[in-house]
C-alpha positions in Angstrom: 41.4 -85.4 -56.5 39.5 -88.1 -54.6 41.3 -90.4 -52.2 40.0 -93.9 -51.6 38.3 -94.2 -48.2 41.0 -96.5 -46.9 43.8 -94.0 -47.8 41.9 -91.2 -46.2 41.3 -93.1 -43.0 45.0 -94.2 -42.9 46.1 -90.5 -43.3 43.8 -89.4 -40.5 45.0 -92.1 -38.1 48.6 -91.6 -38.8 48.4 -87.8 -38.3 46.4 -88.3 -35.1 48.5 -91.2 -33.7 51.2 -89.0 -31.9 48.5 -86.9 -30.3 46.5 -89.9 -29.2 49.2 -92.1 -27.9 52.4 -90.2 -27.3 52.7 -88.6 -23.9 55.3 -86.4 -22.2 55.8 -87.8 -18.7 58.2 -85.1 -17.5 56.9 -82.3 -15.3 58.4 -78.8 -16.0 60.8 -80.0 -18.7 61.2 -76.4 -19.9 62.1 -75.2 -16.3 59.4 -72.6 -16.6 59.8 -70.3 -13.6 62.1 -72.6 -11.7 63.1 -76.2 -11.2 59.9 -77.3 -9.5 59.1 -81.0 -10.2 62.8 -81.9 -10.1 64.8 -83.3 -7.2 68.4 -82.1 -7.0 71.4 -82.4 -4.8 75.0 -81.2 -4.7 78.3 -82.0 -3.0 81.4 -79.8 -2.5 81.4 -76.9 -5.0 78.4 -78.2 -6.9 75.5 -76.0 -7.8 72.1 -77.2 -9.1 69.7 -74.3 -9.6 67.4 -72.4 -11.9 69.0 -70.2 -14.6 66.5 -67.5 -15.4 67.9 -65.8 -18.5 69.3 -68.7 -20.7 67.1 -71.4 -22.2 66.1 -73.2 -25.3 63.6 -72.5 -26.7 63.0 -69.7 -24.2 64.4 -68.2 -21.0 64.8 -70.6 -18.1 66.9 -73.7 -17.7 68.6 -75.9 -15.1 72.2 -75.1 -14.2 74.5 -77.9 -13.2 77.8 -76.3 -12.3 80.9 -77.7 -10.6 84.2 -75.7 -10.3 86.7 -77.8 -8.3 85.8 -80.9 -6.2 82.1 -81.7 -6.2 79.0 -82.8 -8.0 75.6 -81.4 -9.1 72.7 -83.7 -9.8 69.1 -83.4 -10.9 66.5 -86.1 -11.5 62.8 -86.8 -12.1 61.0 -90.1 -11.7 58.3 -91.1 -14.3 55.8 -93.9 -14.5 56.6 -96.2 -17.4 54.3 -99.1 -16.4 52.3 -98.7 -19.6 55.2 -98.5 -22.0 57.3 -101.0 -23.8 59.8 -98.5 -25.2 60.7 -95.0 -24.4 61.8 -91.8 -26.0 63.9 -89.3 -24.0 65.3 -85.9 -25.1 67.0 -82.9 -23.6 68.8 -79.8 -24.8 72.2 -79.2 -23.2 74.5 -76.2 -23.4 78.1 -77.0 -22.5 79.2 -73.8 -20.8 82.5 -75.3 -19.6 84.2 -78.7 -19.1 87.9 -79.0 -18.4 90.4 -81.2 -16.7 88.8 -84.3 -15.3 85.3 -82.7 -15.2 82.6 -84.9 -16.6 78.9 -85.5 -17.0 76.4 -88.3 -17.4 72.8 -87.9 -18.7 70.8 -91.1 -18.6 67.4 -92.8 -18.0 67.4 -95.5 -15.3 64.5 -98.0 -15.3 63.3 -99.5 -12.0 61.3 -102.7 -11.3 59.0 -100.9 -8.8 56.9 -97.7 -8.9 58.3 -94.4 -7.8 61.9 -95.4 -8.8 62.2 -97.7 -5.9 63.2 -101.4 -6.0 66.1 -102.5 -8.2 67.7 -100.3 -10.9 67.7 -102.0 -14.2 70.1 -101.4 -17.2 70.4 -97.7 -17.7 69.8 -96.0 -21.1 72.5 -93.4 -21.7 71.7 -90.3 -23.7 74.2 -89.8 -26.5 76.9 -87.1 -26.4 76.2 -85.8 -29.9 73.0 -84.5 -31.3 71.4 -81.7 -33.3 73.1 -78.3 -32.9 70.4 -75.7 -32.2 72.6 -72.5 -32.1 74.9 -73.7 -29.3 72.3 -75.8 -27.6 72.6 -79.5 -28.5 69.5 -81.7 -28.6 70.4 -85.2 -27.5 67.8 -88.0 -27.7 67.1 -91.7 -27.7 64.1 -92.9 -29.6 62.2 -96.1 -29.2 64.6 -97.5 -26.6 63.2 -100.8 -25.4 62.4 -100.9 -21.7 63.6 -103.9 -19.8 60.9 -106.5 -18.9 59.3 -105.5 -15.6 60.2 -101.8 -15.8 57.5 -99.8 -13.8 59.2 -96.5 -13.4 62.3 -94.6 -14.8 64.6 -91.9 -13.5 65.7 -89.2 -15.9 69.0 -88.2 -14.4 71.6 -85.5 -15.1 75.0 -85.3 -13.4 78.0 -83.0 -13.5 81.1 -84.0 -11.5 84.6 -82.8 -10.9 87.0 -85.0 -8.9 89.8 -82.5 -8.3 90.5 -78.8 -7.7 91.6 -78.1 -11.3 88.5 -79.5 -13.0 85.2 -78.0 -14.2 81.9 -79.4 -15.4 79.2 -76.7 -16.2 76.0 -77.4 -18.2 72.7 -75.9 -18.7 69.8 -78.3 -19.4 66.4 -77.4 -21.0 63.4 -78.8 -22.9 63.6 -82.3 -21.2 60.9 -84.8 -22.3 60.3 -88.5 -21.9 57.5 -90.7 -23.0 56.4 -93.1 -25.7 53.6 -95.0 -27.2 51.2 -96.7 -24.8 51.9 -100.4 -24.5 48.9 -101.6 -26.5 50.3 -105.1 -26.6 52.6 -104.9 -23.6 51.5 -108.3 -22.2 51.2 -110.0 -25.6 48.1 -110.5 -27.8 44.8 -111.0 -26.0 43.3 -114.4 -26.1 39.6 -115.0 -26.5 
């Protein structure tokens, strides 16, 4: 069977497009050997640390754990100056959440490099996603970045406002990126 040259060329370009243009901007999204590349903080009873034996797809994940009053937070800033839209994904494992314990997983664009300047409208990652044997993959795909976005903060939070509440999650396989902004500033004029 012979394919016309145009069809063959289209198939080659389509199959190569993700490899040529898509880019994972996150450093150590699989938490290989620790949580290097991530900034983290805690208050009260909060714990943000490396979990060596549980992960998806393999061992190693980020633990955000709060029993009682406190919070646990982890974040990573990425350069989105060449993007017009972004994809973000992470796998979460809900170990426990009770009482008033809660969590927020989001991507916050900024109008300056290095997640400085003004925070723009956040992009919340959904609650529900694909069940991968207890781990849930949550994602946003092709989310438009606000005009002027130069950086974005992938942010994970677990909080508990009172002594009887719990929020405990494991996070793994985090990624963010998108197609390069080929026409980010509009069409070129000659």
